[in-house]
C-alpha positions in Angstrom: -3.8 7.6 18.1 -6.9 6.7 16.0 -7.6 3.1 15.4 -9.5 1.0 12.9 -10.3 -2.7 13.4 -12.0 -5.4 11.3 -14.7 -6.7 13.6 -16.0 -9.3 11.2 -15.2 -10.2 7.6 -17.8 -7.7 6.4 -17.7 -4.8 8.9 -15.0 -2.3 9.7 -15.1 0.0 12.7 -13.2 3.3 13.2 -12.9 5.6 16.1 -11.2 8.9 16.8 -8.7 9.0 19.7 -10.7 11.2 22.0 -14.1 11.3 23.7 -17.2 13.2 22.6 -15.7 16.6 23.4 -19.0 18.1 24.7 -17.0 21.0 26.3 -16.0 22.3 22.8 -19.2 21.3 20.9 -20.6 24.1 18.8 -17.6 26.4 19.3 -16.0 25.7 15.9 -12.6 24.8 17.6 -12.5 21.1 17.1 -9.6 19.5 15.3 -10.7 17.1 12.6 -7.2 15.5 12.0 -8.0 12.5 14.2 -11.2 11.7 12.4 -9.6 12.1 9.0 -6.8 9.7 10.0 -9.3 7.1 11.3 -11.1 7.3 8.0 -7.8 6.9 6.1 -6.9 3.8 8.1 -10.4 2.3 7.5 -10.1 2.9 3.8 -6.6 1.2 3.8 -7.9 -1.8 5.8 -11.0 -2.1 3.6 -8.8 -2.7 0.5 -6.6 -5.4 2.1 -7.3 -9.0 1.3 -9.4 -10.9 3.9 -7.3 -12.9 6.4 -8.7 -16.2 7.7 -9.0 -16.3 11.5 
């Protein structure tokens, strides 16, 4: 599952749930759903109020 985490109060990191997929690079067969979901999660987290740690 993709994840997104607030690393600091001003930075947000996202990652897809797989590696670099060199074996399928350039073959036009990659599935972009994981990256799209990671970006959606980051956008949702970016609009949340800051939480004191």
